[in-house]
C-alpha positions as CSV (number, residue, x, y, z in Angstrom):
1,M,124.7,-59.5,239.1
2,E,121.2,-60.9,239.4
3,I,119.1,-59.2,242.0
4,T,115.5,-60.0,242.9
5,F,113.3,-59.1,245.9
6,V,111.4,-61.7,247.8
7,S,107.7,-60.9,247.6
8,H,106.5,-63.9,249.7
9,A,108.6,-63.0,252.7
10,M,107.1,-60.3,254.9
11,P,109.2,-57.4,255.8
12,K,110.0,-57.1,259.5
13,V,110.3,-54.2,261.9
14,T,113.5,-54.4,263.9
15,A,114.2,-53.3,267.5
16,M,116.0,-50.3,266.0
17,G,112.9,-49.1,264.2
18,T,114.1,-50.1,260.7
19,V,112.2,-52.3,258.3
20,S,114.1,-55.3,257.1
21,F,113.3,-56.9,253.8
22,Q,114.8,-59.8,251.8
23,A,116.7,-59.7,248.5
24,I,118.3,-62.5,246.5
25,V,121.7,-61.5,245.0
26,D,123.2,-64.1,242.8
27,S,121.2,-66.9,244.5
28,Q,122.2,-65.7,248.0
29,Y,119.5,-64.5,250.4
30,L,120.3,-61.3,252.3
31,W,118.5,-58.7,254.4
32,C,118.3,-55.1,253.5
33,E,116.9,-52.4,255.7
34,I,115.4,-48.9,255.5
35,S,115.5,-46.5,258.4
36,W,112.4,-45.1,260.1
37,E,113.6,-41.6,259.1
38,A,113.5,-42.5,255.4
39,L,110.0,-44.1,255.9
40,R,108.8,-40.9,257.7
41,D,110.4,-38.4,255.3
42,H,109.6,-40.1,252.0
43,F,106.8,-42.6,252.5
44,Y,104.6,-41.0,255.2
45,A,105.2,-43.2,258.2
46,R,103.3,-41.5,261.0
47,S,105.1,-43.0,263.9
48,L,107.5,-45.7,265.0
49,E,104.6,-48.1,265.5
50,K,105.0,-51.4,263.7
51,D,101.9,-51.0,261.6
52,D,102.8,-47.4,260.6
53,L,106.3,-48.5,259.5
54,L,105.0,-51.5,257.5
55,D,102.3,-49.4,255.9
56,A,104.9,-46.8,254.8
57,F,107.1,-49.6,253.5
58,H,104.3,-51.1,251.4
59,I,103.4,-47.6,250.0
60,G,107.0,-47.0,248.9
61,R,108.0,-50.6,248.1
62,A,108.7,-50.1,244.4
63,K,110.9,-47.1,245.0
64,I,112.6,-48.7,248.1
65,E,113.5,-51.8,246.1
66,Q,114.7,-49.7,243.1
67,T,117.0,-47.8,245.5
68,A,118.1,-50.9,247.2
69,R,119.0,-52.5,243.8
70,Q,121.1,-49.4,242.9
71,H,123.0,-49.7,246.2
72,L,123.4,-53.5,246.0
73,E,124.9,-53.1,242.5
74,A,127.3,-50.3,243.7
75,I,128.6,-52.3,246.7
76,D,128.8,-55.7,245.0
77,G,125.8,-57.3,246.7
78,H,126.4,-56.6,250.3
79,P,123.5,-55.8,252.7
80,V,122.4,-52.2,252.7
81,L,120.8,-49.8,255.1
82,L,118.8,-47.2,253.2
83,M,118.7,-43.7,254.8
84,T,116.6,-40.7,254.2
85,T,119.5,-39.2,252.1
86,D,119.3,-42.1,249.7
87,F,115.9,-40.8,248.3
88,A,115.5,-37.7,246.2
């Protein structure tokens, strides 16, 4: 399974307070998400404000993508929602 993350597509804050980011799995684009709780607990998001969530995402991007990759491999390339419990 070939997995890459799209660096030229900006992550987006959803109405639910998650940050959505793109991955390419075997040539198919899909969206992954990380919860605001995970961003708060592990990547220092100060609030649910868009700028705070995106700042936290960028701070933790390498770890977030690494964790997303592990989940994508485990569930055969289906979209994932990363939660606070997914990070040690």
